[in-house]
C-alpha distance (Angstrom), angle and dihedral (degrees) to the residues before:
residue distance angle dihedral
M1 . . .
I2 3.76 . .
Q3 3.72 121.6 .
S4 3.76 115.0 -143.7
S5 3.78 119.2 -123.9
Q6 3.79 85.8 -118.4
I7 3.80 91.0 69.0
E8 3.78 127.5 74.0
T9 3.79 122.2 -160.1
P10 3.82 107.9 -118.4
K11 3.77 112.5 -113.6
K12 3.79 93.0 -144.0
L13 3.78 134.6 22.8
T14 3.79 112.8 -141.3
R15 3.81 123.5 -146.0
T16 3.81 88.7 -110.2
S17 3.80 93.3 52.8
L18 3.78 92.3 48.0
I19 3.81 92.0 50.2
S20 3.81 90.3 47.5
L21 3.80 92.7 49.6
G22 3.79 91.9 46.5
L23 3.80 91.1 50.3
S24 3.81 91.5 49.5
L25 3.78 95.6 51.5
S26 3.81 92.7 41.0
L27 3.78 92.2 53.6
I28 3.79 94.1 46.9
L29 3.79 94.7 48.5
S30 3.79 100.8 40.2
M31 3.82 107.5 27.2
T32 3.85 111.3 128.0
P33 3.80 131.8 -169.6
Q34 3.82 91.2 -120.3
P35 3.81 117.4 99.6
A36 3.78 118.3 -108.1
R37 3.82 114.0 -101.1
A38 3.75 132.4 -146.4
S39 3.82 122.1 -124.9
D40 3.83 90.9 -92.9
G41 3.82 91.3 56.8
T42 3.80 97.9 -106.4
P43 3.83 118.1 126.8
S44 3.79 112.4 -94.3
A45 3.79 127.3 -142.5
P46 3.83 115.6 -67.3
I47 3.81 117.0 -93.2
S48 3.78 110.5 -101.2
K49 3.81 124.2 -123.7
E50 3.79 89.4 -118.9
E51 3.79 90.9 59.6
V52 3.80 94.5 52.4
A53 3.81 96.2 35.5
P54 3.85 95.3 108.3
G55 3.80 91.4 51.0
L56 3.78 93.3 45.6
A57 3.80 90.4 50.3
L58 3.80 91.6 56.1
Q59 3.78 91.0 43.0
N60 3.79 90.2 53.4
V61 3.80 89.6 53.1
F62 3.82 90.8 55.3
V63 3.80 91.0 48.5
T64 3.82 92.5 48.3
V65 3.82 93.6 47.7
S66 3.81 91.9 47.1
K67 3.82 92.9 51.2
A68 3.81 90.7 48.3
V69 3.83 98.6 48.4
I70 3.82 106.6 29.9
P71 3.85 94.4 74.9
S72 3.82 87.9 61.8
V73 3.82 94.6 50.4
V74 3.81 117.5 92.8
N75 3.78 138.1 -167.7
I76 3.81 115.6 -127.2
S77 3.79 124.7 -159.6
T78 3.77 122.3 -177.0
T79 3.78 137.3 -166.4
S80 3.80 121.2 -153.5
V81 3.79 130.1 -176.3
V82 3.79 110.2 -141.7
T83 3.81 124.5 -167.7
A84 3.80 116.2 -150.4
K85 3.76 136.5 161.6
P86 3.83 113.6 -118.8
Q87 3.80 114.7 -107.4
N88 3.78 113.7 -108.9
P89 3.84 110.9 -146.1
F90 3.80 91.0 -150.7
M91 3.81 89.0 65.8
N92 3.79 89.2 73.5
D93 3.82 86.6 70.6
P94 3.86 114.0 86.5
F95 3.82 89.0 -147.0
F96 3.81 92.0 64.5
R97 3.80 93.1 41.3
Q98 3.81 88.5 55.2
F99 3.82 89.9 63.4
F100 3.80 101.8 31.4
G101 3.81 102.8 30.6
N102 3.80 110.8 -157.4
Q103 3.81 93.3 -29.3
A104 3.78 110.3 94.4
P105 3.82 114.7 -148.8
G106 3.80 116.0 -110.7
G107 3.77 126.7 -2.4
A108 3.79 116.9 104.8
P109 3.83 118.2 -135.0
Q110 3.78 111.7 -85.2
K111 3.78 131.4 -152.4
H112 3.77 124.1 -134.8
V113 3.79 134.3 174.0
E114 3.78 123.5 -114.5
R115 3.80 124.1 -167.0
S116 3.78 129.0 -163.7
L117 3.78 140.0 174.0
G118 3.79 133.1 -137.7
S119 3.77 143.7 148.4
G120 3.78 138.9 -111.9
F121 3.79 142.4 172.4
I122 3.79 133.1 -128.4
I123 3.81 117.1 -113.5
S124 3.83 101.3 173.4
K125 3.78 134.6 38.5
D126 3.81 91.0 -127.0
G127 3.80 94.4 61.2
Y128 3.81 113.1 -84.7
I129 3.81 110.8 149.2
V130 3.81 131.9 -172.1
T131 3.80 122.6 -143.3
N132 3.80 140.5 145.3
Y133 3.78 121.7 -68.7
H134 3.80 90.3 -131.0
V135 3.82 90.3 57.7
V136 3.82 92.7 62.1
K137 3.81 99.4 20.6
H138 3.82 98.9 122.5
A139 3.79 98.5 11.2
T140 3.79 119.0 145.8
K141 3.80 91.0 177.2
V142 3.81 127.5 29.2
T143 3.80 122.2 -169.4
V144 3.81 123.1 -170.6
V145 3.79 122.7 -159.9
L146 3.81 116.2 -164.1
S147 3.79 126.9 -148.4
D148 3.84 89.6 -97.4
K149 3.85 88.1 58.3
S150 3.82 93.5 -111.4
S151 3.81 112.9 142.2
Y152 3.83 131.1 -144.0
R153 3.79 138.2 178.8
A154 3.79 110.2 -119.9
T155 3.79 133.1 -152.3
I156 3.80 123.2 -145.7
I157 3.82 110.8 -117.1
G158 3.79 97.8 -178.0
K159 3.81 143.7 -24.6
D160 3.79 132.2 -152.5
P161 3.82 113.0 -167.6
M162 3.81 92.6 -177.6
T163 3.81 91.5 69.0
D164 3.84 99.2 19.9
V165 3.82 92.7 -119.6
A166 3.81 126.7 136.7
V167 3.80 136.6 174.5
I168 3.79 122.7 -147.0
R169 3.79 131.0 175.6
I170 3.78 139.2 -147.8
H171 3.81 128.1 -172.6
P172 3.82 105.9 -129.2
K173 3.79 125.9 -166.3
H174 3.80 91.4 -127.1
D175 3.80 140.7 19.6
L176 3.79 112.9 -68.9
P177 3.81 129.1 -138.1
I178 3.79 111.2 -106.7
V179 3.79 134.9 -155.2
S180 3.77 124.6 -109.0
W181 3.81 114.9 -124.0
G182 3.79 121.0 -130.3
D183 3.80 130.8 -160.4
S184 3.79 109.3 -98.6
K185 3.81 90.9 -170.2
K186 3.81 88.6 70.4
V187 3.79 95.9 53.0
S188 3.80 115.8 119.7
V189 3.78 132.4 -162.3
G190 3.80 106.1 -95.5
T191 3.82 95.1 34.0
I192 3.83 110.9 143.2
V193 3.80 111.9 -118.9
L194 3.80 140.0 178.5
A195 3.81 122.4 -142.3
M196 3.81 114.9 -152.2
G197 3.77 132.9 -170.3
S198 3.80 145.1 82.8
P199 3.82 109.6 -58.3
F200 3.81 110.1 -168.6
G201 3.81 86.9 -6.7
L202 3.82 93.4 -60.2
T203 3.79 97.9 138.6
Q204 3.80 126.5 -142.6
S205 3.80 94.3 17.3
I206 3.81 122.5 160.7
T207 3.80 130.9 -165.0
M208 3.79 128.9 -177.4
G209 3.79 131.5 -141.5
I210 3.76 143.4 123.2
V211 3.78 137.0 -92.9
S212 3.81 103.7 -90.0
A213 3.81 98.9 -174.8
L214 3.81 142.5 -15.0
K215 3.80 136.5 -133.8
R216 3.79 95.5 22.0
S217 3.82 109.4 179.7
N218 3.82 140.9 156.4
I219 3.80 89.0 54.2
G220 3.80 92.2 126.9
I221 3.80 97.6 -125.4
E222 3.80 100.1 110.7
Q223 3.79 137.9 -0.7
Y224 3.81 93.1 -112.9
E225 3.79 108.4 47.3
N226 3.79 126.9 172.4
F227 3.78 100.6 140.2
I228 3.77 131.8 -179.1
Q229 3.80 107.3 -134.9
T230 3.81 117.9 -145.8
D231 3.78 138.8 173.4
A232 3.81 91.8 -145.5
A233 3.80 103.8 122.2
I234 3.82 110.3 -94.7
N235 3.80 118.9 177.9
P236 3.83 137.5 169.4
G237 3.80 106.7 -59.9
N238 3.82 93.4 35.0
S239 3.81 89.6 89.8
G240 3.79 110.6 120.7
G241 3.80 95.3 18.1
P242 3.81 121.9 124.6
L243 3.78 127.6 -98.1
V244 3.81 107.1 -149.2
N245 3.79 138.3 -173.2
L246 3.80 127.8 -133.7
F247 3.81 90.1 -84.5
G248 3.81 89.1 62.0
Q249 3.81 91.4 -111.4
V250 3.81 122.2 142.7
I251 3.78 108.9 -118.3
G252 3.79 97.6 165.1
M253 3.79 147.7 -0.2
N254 3.82 118.5 -115.9
T255 3.79 107.5 -118.6
A256 3.78 117.5 153.3
I257 3.78 146.8 0.2
Y258 3.77 134.1 -145.0
T259 3.78 106.1 -127.9
T260 3.78 142.3 155.2
N261 3.81 95.7 -166.9
G262 3.82 103.7 35.9
G263 3.81 94.3 -101.3
Y264 3.78 141.1 82.7
E265 3.82 116.3 -53.9
G266 3.78 101.2 164.1
I267 3.80 99.4 -87.6
G268 3.79 118.8 98.3
F269 3.78 132.5 158.6
A270 3.79 131.6 -143.7
I271 3.81 130.2 -173.0
P272 3.84 109.0 -120.0
A273 3.80 114.5 -106.9
E274 3.81 91.0 -123.4
M275 3.81 91.4 62.2
V276 3.81 93.5 41.8
R277 3.83 92.3 53.1
Q278 3.80 93.5 49.2
V279 3.80 92.5 50.3
V280 3.81 92.9 43.4
N281 3.81 91.8 52.0
D282 3.82 91.1 53.8
L283 3.81 93.2 45.5
R284 3.79 92.5 50.1
T285 3.80 96.2 45.3
K286 3.82 102.3 32.3
G287 3.79 106.2 15.9
R288 3.81 90.0 -124.4
V289 3.79 139.9 49.8
V290 3.80 117.4 -100.7
R291 3.82 112.7 -153.2
G292 3.75 133.9 -176.6
W293 3.80 118.1 -114.8
L294 3.79 133.4 -159.6
G295 3.80 98.8 -177.5
V296 3.79 100.3 -128.8
S297 3.78 137.3 116.2
I298 3.79 110.4 -131.2
Q299 3.78 139.4 -174.2
N300 3.77 137.2 -173.7
I301 3.78 123.8 -95.1
S302 3.79 108.8 -101.6
P303 3.82 122.0 -167.4
V304 3.80 89.5 -103.2
I305 3.81 93.0 51.8
E306 3.80 90.2 45.1
R307 3.81 90.4 56.9
Q308 3.80 97.6 40.8
F309 3.80 93.5 47.9
H310 3.81 91.8 42.8
L311 3.79 93.4 -124.6
S312 3.80 124.5 166.7
S313 3.81 95.9 -145.1
K314 3.79 143.2 25.8
K315 3.80 89.6 -130.3
G316 3.79 116.9 108.3
V317 3.80 132.3 38.0
L318 3.78 134.3 -90.0
V319 3.80 118.6 -125.2
S320 3.80 103.6 -133.5
D321 3.79 98.1 172.0
I322 3.80 140.6 7.2
L323 3.78 120.3 -144.4
P324 3.82 114.5 -130.8
D325 3.82 116.5 -105.8
G326 3.81 91.3 8.2
P327 3.82 126.3 130.3
A328 3.83 93.2 -97.4
S329 3.80 91.8 49.3
H330 3.80 91.8 52.9
A331 3.81 90.9 45.7
G332 3.80 93.6 54.9
F333 3.80 103.3 -107.1
K334 3.81 117.2 163.4
R335 3.78 134.3 -154.5
G336 3.78 108.3 -96.0
D337 3.81 94.5 36.8
V338 3.81 112.1 136.2
I339 3.81 112.7 -144.3
I340 3.80 110.3 -146.6
A341 3.83 103.4 163.3
L342 3.80 142.6 22.2
D343 3.81 108.9 -154.8
D344 3.82 101.4 -48.1
H345 3.81 96.3 -23.3
E346 3.79 118.0 103.8
I347 3.82 110.2 -134.2
Q348 3.80 113.7 -129.3
D349 3.79 102.1 -176.1
A350 3.80 145.0 -31.0
N351 3.79 93.4 -74.4
D352 3.80 90.7 52.9
L353 3.82 93.6 51.7
R354 3.80 92.8 44.2
F355 3.80 92.6 54.9
R356 3.80 95.5 43.1
V357 3.80 92.9 50.9
S358 3.81 92.8 44.7
R359 3.81 90.5 57.8
I360 3.81 94.7 52.8
A361 3.80 115.3 97.6
P362 3.82 113.0 -115.8
G363 3.80 110.9 -102.7
T364 3.81 93.2 37.0
N365 3.81 117.2 132.2
V366 3.80 114.6 -134.0
R367 3.80 137.5 173.6
I368 3.79 117.5 -124.9
T369 3.79 120.8 -166.5
V370 3.80 116.7 -148.3
I371 3.77 138.4 175.4
R372 3.81 111.1 -132.5
N373 3.79 119.0 -178.5
G374 3.79 89.8 -22.3
D375 3.80 95.6 -49.3
K376 3.80 124.0 110.7
R377 3.79 117.0 -136.0
N378 3.81 139.2 165.4
I379 3.80 118.9 -126.7
P380 3.83 119.8 -164.9
V381 3.79 112.6 -144.0
M382 3.80 137.2 171.3
I383 3.80 111.3 -131.1
G384 3.81 114.1 -125.4
E385 3.80 131.1 -155.7
L386 3.79 117.9 -90.1
P387 3.84 107.3 -108.0
A388 3.78 115.9 -123.2
N389 3.80 93.1 -129.5
I390 3.81 98.2 58.0
A391 3.82 106.5 127.9
M392 3.77 138.5 157.0
A393 3.80 120.4 -119.6
G394 3.77 131.2 -157.9
N395 3.78 141.6 -159.1
H396 3.77 136.9 -162.8
V397 3.78 149.3 -151.7
E398 3.54 162.2 78.7
K399 3.80 167.7 31.4
P400 3.85 125.3 -149.7
S401 3.82 135.3 145.2
S402 3.82 127.2 -49.7
P403 3.81 132.2 -117.2
K404 3.81 119.3 -121.3
L405 3.79 100.0 -86.3
N406 3.78 126.9 124.5
N407 3.80 101.2 -157.3
V408 3.81 140.4 66.9
L409 3.81 90.9 -58.3
K410 3.79 92.1 60.6
G411 3.78 108.8 119.2
L412 3.80 98.3 38.6
V413 3.81 117.7 116.5
I414 3.79 110.0 -161.9
T415 3.79 137.8 178.3
D416 3.79 138.7 -174.1
I417 3.79 120.9 -93.4
T418 3.78 107.7 -104.1
A419 3.80 126.2 -159.6
E420 3.81 88.9 -109.4
M421 3.82 91.8 52.3
R422 3.78 90.9 47.3
Q423 3.79 90.0 54.3
Q424 3.83 95.3 43.4
L425 3.80 93.3 47.9
N426 3.80 93.0 39.7
L427 3.81 91.3 -126.1
P428 3.81 120.1 172.8
A429 3.79 115.8 -103.7
H430 3.80 93.1 -120.1
L431 3.82 95.3 53.4
E432 3.80 113.8 112.6
G433 3.78 127.6 -173.9
V434 3.80 142.9 87.7
I435 3.80 129.5 -78.9
V436 3.80 123.5 -126.1
E437 3.80 106.9 -123.6
G438 3.79 95.5 179.8
V439 3.79 145.9 -9.6
A440 3.80 120.2 -140.8
S441 3.78 117.1 -123.7
G442 3.80 112.7 -105.1
S443 3.79 93.9 14.6
V444 3.79 126.0 134.9
A445 3.80 87.7 -114.8
E446 3.80 91.5 57.5
S447 3.81 91.2 48.7
A448 3.80 89.2 51.2
G449 3.82 90.5 55.8
L450 3.81 101.2 -108.7
R451 3.79 113.9 157.7
R452 3.74 141.2 -168.5
G453 3.80 108.7 -85.3
D454 3.80 95.5 33.8
I455 3.79 113.5 133.4
I456 3.81 115.7 -139.0
V457 3.81 110.7 -151.1
E458 3.82 99.8 165.6
V459 3.80 138.1 27.5
N460 3.80 114.5 -164.2
R461 3.81 88.9 -17.1
H462 3.82 92.9 -54.4
S463 3.81 114.4 122.6
V464 3.79 115.3 -117.0
H465 3.82 118.5 -148.0
S466 3.81 102.0 164.5
V467 3.79 144.5 8.2
S468 3.80 91.8 -100.1
E469 3.81 90.4 53.6
Y470 3.81 90.7 46.6
I471 3.82 91.3 52.3
R472 3.81 92.1 46.7
I473 3.81 90.9 54.4
A474 3.81 93.8 39.4
K475 3.83 93.4 53.9
K476 3.81 90.4 58.5
I477 3.80 90.7 62.7
K478 3.79 110.0 95.6
K479 3.78 123.5 -134.4
D480 3.80 94.1 -104.1
Q481 3.82 97.1 40.5
D482 3.80 130.8 104.1
A483 3.78 126.1 -124.0
V484 3.79 135.0 -160.3
L485 3.80 120.7 -153.9
S486 3.79 125.8 -163.2
V487 3.79 104.2 -142.2
L488 3.80 132.8 -171.5
R489 3.80 114.7 -149.6
D490 3.82 126.4 167.5
G491 3.79 91.0 -13.9
R492 3.83 94.3 -51.8
Y493 3.79 129.0 105.3
S494 3.81 123.5 -140.8
Y495 3.79 137.4 167.6
V496 3.80 114.7 -118.5
P497 3.83 115.5 -161.6
L498 3.82 117.5 -152.3
S499 3.78 120.8 -163.8
P500 3.84 125.8 -177.8
């Protein structure tokens, strides 16, 4: 997937080059051992070497790359001991659950062994190997099988669940062949790539494809996502194997597939080599990954937010919440700030800011440019270290009736915050707003993700202190107009855009 700096992308494809490329791929994919036949069914003259030369040249590249990289690719098998309480069939009956709750009577927790397979690749002659975190996540025993079929017990050096990267090590009797790293920043859509690994335990397997897309995020696999998408066949067991370019350089690590049936469907994802190398370096030298932290919750600029905040561009990110005692809090950030630059780097979206901040060493002073109420200003801030306990929380529910509004807020049932609610929900005394009692099925609010229990504190940037104030503001919104709500959920603020 990586293009070497020695190669330049041609600015224009000629008719001759297109025909040549088409012939090459056609020959590789459809060549059969049967002789060609003339229209009358008799065998025709053999195909000459000159005619298949372009295809053979590409084929030779695949063979050369495979021979160079395969010795550095390993098969990983793991054993995990899992403790689980046996399922009691009576607990399917509501009558029994009424008396016992979720705790079934009898049946002590039992341990059982789980085994799984994955792949990895060697990055040092003395036995350091890179794989996916999910391959060795719960492993109590890790076994590595090399390309020469020799087997070793491995120890886990470090794991990073936020990027799904792990480093393990074996102690070989001799120097091992290692991979060559490529530059994932130079990968282009359309780059030919080979995916290597052990799909379904079939060791030393190789598939070929192209880079389908770059910078895939918001897939929900890991917290830090910047995937290379490929149509090279990736299946269970390929996880942790290398994705290489035609120079035999590793430009990514196979990690996940998009599938509806558990198998290959033409969409696979690989972690870019740049990210893998950064994480691996931290795991090898520190045993953990140290990331910069700003202490804000952020979201992308949607068309609705762009209009309501009177912005001139969708670039940048909206600060929806500020964590107490974090770097942004100490620096004076406010909810509603729009971050457009970090030092001299223009911020494109939330993923861009998240990655840039994560790569900054804690204790570093930076300058962040924000737009606040239409004014641009620079805020100096010292980057902190991402706390280990940062986690996202969720909530759920419901459907009821709608208030008498005929705009995007139709379908929301809201109520004032009572003293009892404030105590039950452990809300701060100074918090003002209204609580969502229900969300009508099929409403704009439901589509936007609003839930029962959400606390609305602003409507179109106007503070809301009571139901009567909420209704007064809501009635001013016309049927065809957008709205943006500032919502508190599980202790975190976010902006929720609603569009008719």
